[in-house]
C-alpha positions in Angstrom: -37.2 -15.1 12.0 -33.6 -14.2 11.4 -31.3 -14.8 14.3 -28.0 -12.7 14.6 -25.2 -12.9 17.1 -22.4 -10.4 17.6 -18.8 -10.7 18.8 -16.5 -7.7 19.1 -12.8 -7.5 19.8 -11.1 -4.2 20.5 -7.5 -3.1 20.6 -6.1 -6.1 18.7 -2.4 -5.8 17.9 -1.8 -5.5 14.2 -2.9 -3.0 11.6 -6.4 -2.9 10.2 -5.0 -3.2 6.7 -3.4 -6.6 7.4 -6.6 -7.8 9.2 -8.7 -6.8 6.3 -6.6 -8.9 3.9 -7.6 -12.0 5.9 -11.2 -10.9 6.5 -11.8 -10.5 2.8 -11.2 -14.2 2.4 -14.0 -15.3 4.7 -16.5 -12.5 4.5 -20.0 -13.9 3.7 -19.0 -17.5 4.0 -20.3 -20.4 6.1 -19.0 -20.4 9.7 -17.6 -24.0 9.6 -15.9 -23.4 6.2 -14.5 -20.1 7.4 -13.1 -21.6 10.6 -11.3 -24.3 8.6 -9.9 -21.9 6.1 -8.6 -19.6 8.9 -7.0 -22.5 10.7 -4.5 -23.1 7.8 -3.7 -19.5 6.9 -0.2 -18.5 7.9 -1.2 -15.0 9.0 -1.2 -13.8 12.6 -4.5 -12.0 11.9 -6.1 -15.3 11.0 -5.6 -16.6 14.6 -7.4 -13.5 16.1 -10.2 -13.7 13.5 -10.8 -17.4 14.2 -11.1 -16.7 17.9 -13.7 -13.9 17.2 -15.6 -16.2 14.9 -15.7 -18.9 17.5 -17.0 -16.4 20.1 -19.8 -15.2 17.7 -20.8 -18.8 16.9 -20.9 -19.6 20.6 -23.0 -16.5 21.2 -25.5 -17.6 18.5 -25.7 -21.1 19.9 -26.3 -19.9 23.4 -29.0 -17.5 22.3 -31.0 -19.9 20.2 -30.0 -23.3 21.8 -28.2 -26.2 20.2 -31.5 -28.1 19.6 -32.8 -25.5 17.2 -29.5 -24.3 15.6 -26.4 -25.9 14.4 -23.1 -24.2 13.5 -23.5 -25.4 9.9 -26.5 -23.1 9.5 -24.6 -20.0 10.4 -23.0 -17.5 7.9 -20.9 -14.5 8.4 -23.4 -11.7 7.8 -21.2 -8.7 8.6 -17.5 -8.3 9.2 -16.0 -4.9 9.9 -12.4 -4.0 10.7 -11.8 -0.5 12.0 -8.6 1.2 12.9 -7.8 1.7 16.5 -5.3 3.9 18.4 -1.6 4.1 17.4 1.0 3.6 20.1 4.1 5.6 19.2 7.6 4.5 20.1 10.9 6.2 19.3 14.0 4.5 18.0 17.3 6.4 18.3 19.3 6.8 15.2 22.5 8.5 14.2 23.3 12.2 14.8 20.9 12.6 17.7 17.8 11.9 15.7 14.8 9.7 16.5 12.6 7.7 14.2 9.0 7.1 15.1 7.7 3.5 15.3 4.0 3.3 15.0 2.4 0.2 16.6 -1.1 0.0 15.2 -4.2 -1.5 16.8 -7.6 -2.5 15.3 -11.2 -3.2 16.3 -13.2 -6.1 14.8 -17.0 -6.5 14.8 -18.4 -9.8 13.5 -22.1 -10.7 13.1 -23.2 -14.2 12.3 -26.7 -15.0 11.0 -28.7 -18.1 10.2 -29.8 -16.7 6.9 -27.5 -16.2 3.8 -28.4 -12.5 3.6 -25.8 -9.9 4.5 -26.8 -7.7 7.4 -25.5 -4.3 8.5 -25.4 -3.3 12.1 -28.5 -1.4 13.2 -28.4 2.4 13.4 -25.3 2.8 11.2 -25.0 5.1 8.3 -24.8 2.2 5.9 -28.2 0.9 7.0 -29.8 4.3 6.5 -28.4 4.5 3.0 -29.5 1.0 2.1 -33.1 1.7 3.2 -33.2 4.9 1.1 -32.0 3.0 -2.0 -34.6 0.3 -1.4 -37.5 2.8 -1.2 
């Protein structure tokens, strides 16, 4: 039986584009290896992603129990970074004008699994397309 655990983080400061650059480095990898890699990356997004990965690992171990499952057995099955809201601030500039500053947020969904197969979240459009292709 395949065991999956989910961790979500919403409204993280930083753009989804910058978070995706870091996420691409660890997508599909072993949890222990990904944690070590994220620890030494100089990006701010790596810190947030490492915390989410630790939460997903803890969720998996609490569901299954540490006697049956080890962190070494887990892989990142699915990692999605979506754009969140944009907070707009205005910066005064010359001649009475104002420039808009966009402070971006993002949402992260991470699924860890004890099998090496990549899984999509249930009920999504991707899952429905994949089942059509398999039939």
